[in-house]
ROLUMLUM-189272 format. One record per residue: x, y, z of N, C-alpha, C in turn; residue number from 1. Coordinates in steps of 0.001 Angstrom, whole numbers. Example, Ala and Ser with C-alpha at 12.3 -4.5 7.8 and 13.67 -1.06 7.14 Angstrom:
# residues 2
npx|npy|npz|capx|capy|capz|cpx|cpy|cpz|pos
13190|-5690|7800|12300|-4500|7800|13200|-3300|7800|1
12850|-2250|7080|13670|-1060|7140|12900|30|7870|2
END
This chain:
# residues 324
npx|npy|npz|capx|capy|capz|cpx|cpy|cpz|pos
86000|1744|-62668|84832|1979|-61864|84845|1115|-60618|1
85368|-76|-60816|85405|-1010|-59683|86298|-487|-58607|2
87445|-6|-58946|88365|545|-57914|87801|1726|-57194|3
87092|2503|-57878|86474|3701|-57276|85412|3308|-56275|4
84660|2268|-56642|83582|1798|-55718|84186|1262|-54404|5
85254|538|-54504|85909|3|-53281|86413|1120|-52412|6
86875|2128|-53020|87373|3277|-52231|86261|3939|-51479|7
85167|4081|-52169|84025|4729|-51525|83522|3836|-50371|8
83471|2532|-50578|83005|1610|-49497|83914|1642|-48306|9
85207|1743|-48551|86138|1788|-47411|85971|3063|-46604|10
85668|4131|-47249|85452|5398|-46553|84208|5311|-45709|11
83176|4608|-46196|81939|4503|-45425|82140|3713|-44140|12
82920|2706|-44242|83174|1907|-43025|83928|2729|-41971|13
84848|3524|-42428|85608|4389|-41478|84674|5369|-40825|14
83780|5894|-41591|82823|6863|-40999|81947|6186|-39933|15
81547|4961|-40222|80725|4241|-39237|81483|3992|-37917|16
82725|3636|-38053|83533|3407|-36855|83663|4690|-36040|17
83866|5792|-36793|84000|7075|-36089|82703|7443|-35377|18
81588|7178|-36043|80287|7499|-35427|80074|6664|-34155|19
80404|5371|-34235|80245|4493|-33057|81144|4916|-31910|20
82400|5300|-32270|83320|5747|-31216|82842|7029|-30572|21
82303|7918|-31445|81761|9172|-30937|80600|8927|-29961|22
79712|7971|-30336|78573|7634|-29478|79054|7052|-28142|23
80080|6175|-28265|80622|5573|-27038|81212|6638|-26130|24
81921|7583|-26744|82514|8676|-25949|81444|9530|-25301|25
80362|9766|-26017|79262|10558|-25436|78664|9846|-24230|26
78474|8506|-24410|77947|7756|-23272|78892|7812|-22070|27
80170|7709|-22374|81188|7754|-21315|81150|9090|-20596|28
81024|10145|-21431|80944|11498|-20858|79699|11629|-19968|29
78568|11099|-20458|77346|11143|-19668|77520|10385|-18345|30
78165|9181|-18465|78387|8376|-17231|79288|9123|-16244|31
80349|9767|-16826|81274|10529|-15965|80562|11712|-15330|32
79707|12356|-16102|78939|13477|-15561|78000|13009|-14447|33
77389|11810|-14680|76492|11242|-13662|77278|10908|-12385|34
78438|10285|-12575|79298|9946|-11418|79755|11208|-10687|35
80112|12222|-11500|80549|13475|-10882|79425|14104|-10083|36
78229|14085|-10662|77070|14632|-9955|76784|13844|-8667|37
76945|12503|-8759|76730|11656|-7571|77777|11952|-6500|38
79037|12150|-6973|80084|12521|-6027|79815|13858|-5395|39
79352|14810|-6201|79019|16131|-5669|77886|16027|-4642|40
76853|15185|-5019|75742|15028|-4099|76175|14390|-2794|41
77031|13333|-2894|77543|12667|-1701|78384|13628|-860|42
79185|14460|-1573|80008|15428|-859|79153|16443|-130|43
78095|16882|-810|77190|17823|-170|76475|17178|1011|44
76056|15895|842|75397|15179|1940|76364|15013|3118|45
77620|14690|2761|78615|14516|3819|78856|15814|4548|46
78976|16919|3784|79149|18216|4399|77956|18594|5253|47
76765|18266|4729|75536|18556|5467|75496|17746|6768|48
75892|16446|6658|75925|15613|7857|76929|16111|8862|49
78113|16490|8366|79157|17007|9262|78671|18272|9948|50
78036|19147|9191|77518|20374|9779|76418|20070|10771|51
75580|19056|10436|74504|18655|11324|75059|18133|12654|52
76002|17194|12553|76572|16592|13759|77405|17611|14542|53
78074|18498|13803|78857|19534|14500|77909|20481|15247|54
76770|20785|14626|75786|21644|15275|75242|20946|16523|55
74969|19640|16367|74470|18892|17523|75514|18889|18645|56
76763|18637|18281|77841|18613|19300|77965|19966|20000|57
77767|21023|19236|77923|22355|19812|76720|22764|20665|58
75563|22174|20382|74347|22586|21079|73984|21674|22258|59
74481|20443|22280|74130|19565|23398|74740|20075|24708|60
74062|19747|25801|74554|20174|27111|75738|19345|27573|61
75822|18103|27091|76901|17240|27506|78209|17679|26836|62
79313|17461|27584|80630|17803|27016|81145|16607|26222|63
81549|16862|24982|82143|15840|24141|83622|16118|23986|64
84462|15094|24250|85904|15279|24178|86542|14096|23451|65
87611|14400|22704|88432|13356|22131|89853|13549|22606|66
90495|12451|23033|91855|12493|23524|92701|11503|22752|67
93978|11792|22592|94863|10830|21980|95294|9813|23041|68
96127|8865|22645|96510|7817|23591|97295|8324|24775|69
97903|9509|24636|98661|10095|25724|97747|10839|26703|70
96450|10974|26344|95513|11649|27248|95410|13139|26972|71
95879|13600|25795|95822|15014|25459|94561|15288|24619|72
93911|16424|24869|92698|16767|24144|93008|17114|22698|73
92275|16492|21786|92436|16773|20360|91193|17385|19755|74
90044|17200|20398|88801|17797|19929|87831|17886|21105|75
87005|18913|21107|86030|19120|22201|84970|20085|21696|76
83809|20069|22326|82724|20955|21944|82630|22137|22930|77
81638|22973|22675|81472|24199|23455|81147|23867|24917|78
80360|22824|25135|79977|22444|26490|81207|22053|27295|79
82196|21418|26661|83417|21046|27369|84202|22295|27754|80
84226|23282|26874|84900|24552|27173|84243|25225|28369|81
82893|25274|28364|82161|25889|29466|82374|25116|30767|82
82462|23812|30665|82614|22993|31852|83960|23242|32547|83
85035|23345|31753|86363|23492|32343|86764|24956|32577|84
86158|25856|31842|86451|27280|32052|87706|27776|31362|85
88382|26944|30556|89542|27387|29802|89103|27841|28414|86
89970|28579|27758|89675|28962|26374|89964|27776|25467|87
89367|27750|24259|89637|26646|23330|91133|26504|23039|88
91834|27635|22941|93263|27599|22685|94005|26925|23834|89
93605|27238|25057|94267|26628|26223|93981|25130|26330|90
92792|24750|25910|92380|23350|26040|93015|22464|24979|91
93307|23010|23815|93890|22195|22746|95224|21626|23172|92
95319|20313|23190|96558|19653|23590|96701|19470|25089|93
95724|19943|25875|95811|19848|27341|95637|18404|27782|94
96445|17962|28729|96343|16602|29257|95277|16561|30363|95
94579|15418|30401|93454|15319|31376|93944|15462|32824|96
95226|15139|33063|95727|15246|34440|95726|16669|34963|97
95623|17627|34065|95665|19041|34449|94362|19485|35106|98
93249|18898|34674|91969|19348|35205|91253|18286|36061|99
91743|17064|36070|91153|16023|36919|91724|16141|38321|100
90852|16039|39344|91307|16116|40736|92363|15045|41004|101
93327|15362|41835|94492|14492|42066|94091|13096|42491|102
93079|12982|43357|92708|11668|43865|91985|10803|42820|103
91644|11415|41645|90932|10665|40609|91821|10329|39422|104
93038|10901|39381|93932|10715|38212|94229|9233|38010|105
94633|8544|39047|95000|7144|38939|93814|6289|38474|106
92625|6593|38973|91439|5841|38587|91111|6063|37114|107
91213|7300|36630|90943|7606|35221|91964|6870|34333|108
93237|6873|34762|94271|6176|33986|93937|4675|33846|109
93509|4067|34927|93180|2636|34885|91993|2366|33957|110
91037|3283|33953|89853|3102|33091|90268|3204|31628|111
91062|4238|31290|91528|4381|29913|92405|3183|29500|112
93210|2709|30427|94068|1576|30133|93267|344|29829|113
92194|130|30588|91315|-1036|30368|90614|-919|29018|114
90178|293|28668|89531|492|27364|90517|179|26239|115
91764|628|26390|92804|398|25380|93091|-1099|25210|116
93178|-1821|26337|93537|-3241|26286|92400|-4108|25763|117
91185|-3817|26168|90044|-4683|25840|89207|-4180|24652|118
89279|-2874|24385|88457|-2322|23342|87015|-2110|23766|119
86712|-2481|24985|85329|-2327|25494|85138|-936|26090|120
84010|-303|25832|83765|1032|26408|83570|955|27914|121
83838|2054|28572|83658|2136|30029|82256|2608|30347|122
81632|1956|31296|80302|2376|31724|80415|3729|32405|123
79283|4345|32634|79245|5679|33248|79933|5648|34609|124
80816|6558|34837|81482|6695|36143|81617|8181|36442|125
81743|8506|37711|81844|9907|38056|83169|10179|38801|126
83600|11422|38693|84857|11841|39320|84826|13360|39443|127
85788|13880|40131|85854|15329|40402|86870|16000|39467|128
86488|17188|38954|87406|17982|38144|87579|19331|38817|129
88610|20059|38386|88894|21384|38920|88924|22365|37747|130
88022|23320|37759|87980|24328|36708|89188|25271|36785|131
89327|26068|35766|90450|27000|35706|90434|27952|36907|132
89235|28356|37362|89125|29277|38490|89261|28570|39852|133
89541|27266|39837|89727|26516|41079|88463|25879|41626|134
87329|26150|40979|86073|25573|41435|86067|24058|41212|135
85676|23322|42224|85601|21875|42104|84203|21465|41671|136
84153|20585|40691|82889|20102|40169|82936|18581|40022|137
81753|18008|39994|81662|16562|39744|81046|16349|38361|138
81643|15425|37630|81037|15106|36335|80963|13591|36160|139
80020|13214|35336|79743|11800|35054|80133|11564|33593|140
80895|10516|33324|81443|10339|31992|81387|8890|31538|141
81209|8701|30233|81375|7389|29598|82447|7573|28546|142
83216|6512|28243|84331|6623|27324|84423|5374|26461|143
84912|5553|25244|85097|4441|24328|86371|4640|23537|144
86828|3586|22839|88084|3612|22093|87869|4160|20694|145
88866|4986|20247|88896|5473|18850|89928|4673|18080|146
89630|4373|16819|90567|3596|15986|90794|4358|14655|147
92025|4174|14112|92326|4808|12836|91766|3944|11697|148
92088|4316|10458|91548|3597|9301|92034|2158|9230|149
93164|1890|9863|93706|533|9854|93151|-313|11001|150
92325|309|11837|91750|-421|12977|92621|-414|14198|151
93685|404|14191|94554|490|15375|94066|1553|16359|152
94194|1327|17682|93760|2335|18655|94526|3635|18451|153
93781|4734|18458|94414|6045|18267|93998|7057|19307|154
93038|6701|20176|92621|7640|21209|91335|7225|21886|155
90722|8192|22534|89482|7930|23275|88490|9049|23017|156
87210|8683|22934|86156|9673|22856|85317|9560|24115|157
84967|10717|24678|84289|10752|25975|83083|11666|25912|158
82042|11287|26622|80841|12102|26778|80611|12322|28258|159
80604|13582|28676|80521|13889|30108|79429|14907|30373|160
78897|14874|31574|77907|15866|31987|78153|16261|33427|161
77738|17489|33735|77935|18038|35075|76890|17445|36032|162
77349|16823|37095|76432|16254|38103|76700|16862|39468|163
77292|18069|39473|77649|18711|40755|76451|18934|41652|164
75386|19458|41077|74196|19747|41877|73624|18469|42465|165
73640|17391|41642|73127|16131|42150|74008|15605|43279|166
75323|15687|43101|76229|15208|44154|76081|16066|45418|167
75933|17367|45226|75747|18249|46389|74451|17891|47116|168
73407|17616|46327|72143|17198|46960|72303|15892|47694|169
73037|14958|47081|73278|13670|47734|74073|13841|49014|170
75113|14691|48943|75920|14936|50156|75076|15615|51228|171
74241|16566|50809|73374|17239|51774|72414|16244|52413|172
71902|15318|51569|70985|14300|52102|71727|13361|53075|173
72966|12973|52721|73741|12149|53616|74032|12867|54934|174
74355|14175|54819|74627|14959|56030|73375|15040|56900|175
72239|15219|56230|70960|15292|56978|70681|13938|57649|176
70968|12847|56910|70769|11506|57489|71694|11285|58677|177
72957|11793|58566|73880|11677|59708|73345|12465|60891|178
72845|13688|60630|72291|14492|61705|71101|13818|62344|179
70242|13255|61483|69050|12550|61998|69461|11332|62819|180
70504|10649|62361|70993|9481|63100|71511|9896|64475|181
72269|11029|64492|72789|11524|65764|71634|11923|66685|182
70635|12643|66092|69474|13048|66882|68700|11818|67360|183
68609|10815|66485|67905|9598|66866|68599|8912|68049|184
69955|8842|67962|70703|8235|69080|70517|9048|70334|185
70550|10390|70178|70371|11271|71346|69004|11065|71975|186
67975|10961|71089|66624|10752|71597|66506|9399|72268|187
67167|8387|71665|67121|7044|72248|67791|7036|73608|188
68959|7727|73692|69668|7812|74977|68833|8583|75977|189
68220|9692|75506|67361|10487|76403|66172|9683|76880|190
65595|8899|75936|64458|8060|76268|64856|7010|77313|191
66067|6432|77093|66551|5441|78058|66752|6069|79434|192
67371|7271|79416|67616|7982|80676|66280|8321|81353|193
65292|8723|80521|63981|9049|81091|63319|7838|81682|194
63436|6691|80966|62886|5440|81492|63532|5070|82827|195
64859|5272|82901|65564|4972|84133|65073|5865|85258|196
64904|7174|84924|64413|8122|85940|62997|7776|86377|197
62146|7441|85386|60770|7077|85726|60729|5800|86555|198
61573|4840|86176|61629|3593|86955|62102|3865|88364|199
63147|4740|88456|63660|5067|89777|62579|5790|90600|200
61836|6684|89907|60766|7414|90607|59695|6443|91090|201
59363|5486|90202|58337|4494|90560|58826|3628|91720|202
60102|3254|91665|60658|2456|92770|60669|3271|94058|203
61031|4558|93940|61004|5424|95147|59605|5553|95686|204
58641|5648|94762|57252|5754|95201|56816|4492|95920|205
57167|3328|95319|56805|2055|95962|57495|1912|97298|206
58767|2352|97332|59503|2266|98593|58835|3117|99654|207
58395|4328|99261|57694|5196|100197|56411|4564|100689|208
55665|3954|99708|54419|3304|100076|54662|2130|100992|209
55726|1353|100713|56055|237|101578|56421|699|102988|210
57172|1815|103037|57572|2332|104356|56344|2803|105154|211
55426|3496|104454|54216|3968|105123|53382|2770|105579|212
53246|1805|104668|52477|608|104991|53101|-143|106145|213
54430|-238|106127|55133|-951|107196|54971|-240|108521|214
55103|1080|108499|54971|1852|109738|53568|1743|110308|215
52571|1811|109422|51202|1704|109884|50943|311|110466|216
51412|-717|109721|51152|-2078|110123|51934|-2477|111362|217
53197|-2096|111405|54065|-2594|112474|54174|-1670|113681|218
53817|-402|113527|53962|530|114644|52598|1034|115134|219
51796|1583|114207|50557|2233|114616|49472|1228|114963|220
49281|248|114034|48198|-691|114245|48351|-1503|115548|221
49556|-1929|115923|49685|-2634|117218|49215|-1778|118404|222
49517|-489|118358|49043|397|119433|47526|494|119431|223
46949|566|118219|45490|626|118155|44905|-685|118730|224
45558|-1815|118410|45106|-3120|118940|45159|-3123|120456|225
46235|-2554|121004|46385|-2512|122454|45336|-1615|123099|226
45068|-458|122413|44063|465|122961|42676|-150|122976|227
42415|-1024|121980|41108|-1665|121940|40875|-2600|123117|228
41964|-3079|123694|41841|-3991|124836|41484|-3224|126104|229
41720|-1926|126114|41419|-1116|127295|39908|-818|127353|230
39546|-395|128540|38152|34|128699|38022|1474|128204|231
37332|1633|127104|37193|2964|126482|35753|3420|126597|232
35611|4722|126647|34266|5279|126604|33705|5074|125211|233
32449|5295|125053|31824|5131|123759|32445|6079|122735|234
32684|7317|123157|33276|8291|122242|34708|7878|121866|235
35450|7420|122866|36820|6996|122610|36851|5816|121634|236
35934|4871|121806|35849|3724|120902|35544|4175|119485|237
34618|5165|119363|34279|5702|118036|35481|6361|117418|238
36172|7175|118219|37359|7850|117685|38413|6845|117238|239
38635|5832|118066|39639|4851|117741|39300|4076|116468|240
38013|3678|116327|37578|2972|115089|37692|3892|113850|241
37412|5181|114079|37526|6142|112965|38987|6246|112499|242
39884|6318|113491|41321|6402|113169|41770|5147|112425|243
41342|3977|112925|41725|2722|112306|41196|2625|110875|244
39907|2994|110702|39293|2927|109373|39996|3837|108389|245
40295|5070|108812|40974|6016|107929|42397|5587|107594|246
43078|5001|108579|44408|4514|108283|44381|3407|107258|247
43378|2511|107408|43236|1419|106418|42926|1969|105038|248
42034|2977|104971|41709|3618|103702|42922|4297|103064|249
43768|4836|103939|44957|5531|103411|45942|4541|102786|250
46135|3416|103480|47158|2464|102992|46622|1447|102014|251
45281|1348|101842|44690|370|100928|45201|517|99502|252
45283|1759|98943|45828|1914|97557|47259|1372|97439|253
48023|1479|98539|49403|1011|98488|49453|-493|98323|254
48470|-1187|98884|48446|-2622|98801|48255|-3115|97351|255
47493|-2329|96554|47233|-2709|95168|48475|-2603|94296|256
49433|-1789|94746|50641|-1586|93968|51748|-2553|94337|257
51463|-3458|95265|52490|-4399|95698|52245|-5784|95133|258
53283|-6532|94997|53162|-7932|94603|53409|-8784|95837|259
53125|-10062|95697|53239|-10950|96821|54685|-11038|97341|260
55651|-10908|96393|57043|-11015|96794|57503|-9843|97646|261
56783|-8725|97540|57212|-7529|98245|56785|-7511|99723|262
56056|-8526|100142|55621|-8572|101531|56596|-9334|102424|263
57730|-9770|101818|58760|-10456|102568|58223|-11695|103293|264
57494|-12498|102550|56973|-13731|103143|58091|-14785|103216|265
57958|-15664|104193|58888|-16768|104296|58546|-17769|103181|266
59471|-18670|102836|59170|-19654|101784|57892|-20450|102052|267
57693|-20826|103313|56499|-21592|103648|55249|-20731|103522|268
55331|-19457|103965|54192|-18544|103843|53872|-18313|102366|269
54902|-18247|101557|54715|-18040|100122|53950|-19223|99509|270
54314|-20439|99944|53594|-21638|99463|52146|-21604|99876|271
51905|-21294|101143|50529|-21235|101648|49727|-20180|100918|272
50353|-18998|100706|49655|-17909|100040|49234|-18283|98617|273
50104|-18977|97901|49777|-19377|96524|48648|-20402|96516|274
48657|-21307|97485|47585|-22305|97542|46277|-21673|97941|275
46315|-20684|98844|45087|-19955|99228|44539|-19234|97998|276
45448|-18602|97199|45047|-17882|96000|44376|-18810|94988|277
44791|-20102|94994|44202|-21072|94084|42880|-21612|94599|278
42463|-21169|95808|41182|-21588|96359|41217|-22844|97175|279
42406|-23278|97575|42526|-24498|98383|42067|-24214|99813|280
41437|-25222|100414|40998|-25084|101805|42171|-25369|102738|281
41984|-25068|104042|43033|-25318|105018|43399|-26787|105055|282
42377|-27664|104968|42625|-29091|104992|43441|-29521|103772|283
43087|-28989|102614|43804|-29354|101383|45260|-28860|101420|284
45413|-27635|101954|46773|-27092|102031|47629|-27944|102958|285
47051|-28341|104079|47777|-29164|105048|48217|-30493|104405|286
47312|-31096|103628|47650|-32361|102978|48731|-32157|101920|287
48620|-31086|101111|49593|-30828|100028|50980|-30565|100599|288
51036|-29727|101675|52347|-29360|102238|52809|-30318|103317|289
51938|-31307|103650|52301|-32293|104692|52570|-31651|106031|290
51667|-30680|106424|51756|-30033|107726|50374|-30071|108347|291
50313|-29710|109639|49030|-29781|110341|48163|-28597|109947|292
46813|-28719|110194|45902|-27626|109926|46215|-26441|110809|293
46687|-26685|112028|47059|-25577|112932|48199|-24775|112364|294
49170|-25484|111766|50326|-24789|111147|49850|-23957|109995|295
48872|-24439|109225|48326|-23669|108105|47661|-22408|108617|296
46857|-22544|109668|46193|-21375|110257|47212|-20364|110777|297
48288|-20896|111369|49365|-20027|111878|49971|-19217|110734|298
50268|-19874|109634|50854|-19178|108483|49864|-18175|107859|299
48605|-18561|107825|47576|-17666|107248|47478|-16394|108079|300
47539|-16518|109431|47472|-15326|110285|48697|-14408|110015|301
49867|-15032|109885|51071|-14239|109626|50980|-13529|108261|302
50432|-14255|107271|50286|-13651|105930|49355|-12472|106021|303
48219|-12624|106715|47252|-11525|106830|47884|-10298|107457|304
48682|-10517|108489|49326|-9379|109171|50342|-8695|108235|305
51098|-9513|107491|52133|-8934|106622|51535|-8162|105437|306
50338|-8640|104965|49757|-7921|103832|48816|-6828|104290|307
48598|-6704|105600|47813|-5595|106122|46315|-5840|106187|308
45912|-7113|106255|44497|-7406|106407|44196|-7549|107903|309
43706|-6461|108497|43495|-6466|109943|42080|-6866|110334|310
41144|-6669|109422|39760|-6987|109725|39456|-8432|109354|311
38670|-9078|110192|38323|-10481|109962|37506|-10652|108672|312
36719|-9610|108335|35844|-9720|107151|36602|-9635|105832|313
37864|-9143|105877|38676|-9043|104647|39075|-10448|104215|314
38755|-10765|102975|39010|-12095|102434|40446|-12166|101900|315
41204|-13115|102452|42615|-13258|102061|42752|-13720|100633|316
41930|-14677|100166|42061|-15174|98788|41787|-14057|97770|317
40728|-13262|98048|40408|-12159|97084|41554|-11170|97020|318
42183|-10880|98153|43288|-9932|98175|44490|-10493|97388|319
44799|-11769|97612|45946|-12367|96919|45688|-12433|95403|320
44447|-12654|94983|44113|-12679|93547|44306|-11291|92967|321
43955|-10244|93734|44078|-8884|93234|45550|-8500|92991|322
46494|-9215|93605|47904|-8914|93407|48450|-9570|92146|323
47667|-10453|91514|48176|-11186|90345|48302|-10241|89148|324
END
């Protein structure tokens, strides 16, 4: 009986071990199923994200491009295709030198080279491209370095947008500014020429007035003075005074347009005239200039004749002040 009991006990222990192993395997299966479900969920999320970002890349207006280190296109979106005008098949593997304007190729190379050496992205810069149909466009682009799983440089990713209309507007504005500058210079030159003509006209006018004033003063008035010395009838005296008065009225406006320097005074007369204008008396002028009072009166008479003051009642100081 004892041997039989031991046999039964040993079988029970084996059954327990089997049950525990089975439970452990079930837990493992559940864990694996959970992990598998998590992987499936992550895969679905990744696919969803890829589809989301691919949709975004396809729908954005900006052109997205990826190039390898040799500058050949390896990936691009629909906007990039529309921008360049080539088919996707034509663009795959196309080098940037094929569509970048010749004068910008060297600059683009230097930018990519700097990105490769430093790892720093390039700030926004603009350059000209040539579409498949030959149309020239301007685009603005930023670029950064792509790295493989080991962290080694493997290419460049670029984001570009068409700025042709903006550049055309800027060029049109610059052209308009150049035109306005030319017009401004033309107007300035015309204004200068007009000022010269007006100045010349004014000088001609003053010259004419001086000539008339000189002729009246030096030719006509002396004859009138001589005629006054003759014995004239009452009517003749009236006529002569009328002529003299009207001549004075005619030339009086001319006197207001003249300055003291235009009367061709001698240096001494100029000194006397300035002192008279300051209100100095004959005695004071004589003392200041160290000349006799008779000499002062002599100069005053000459000044009166040169400035056209023929009547005794005309005040010389008031006239000289009016010329200031």
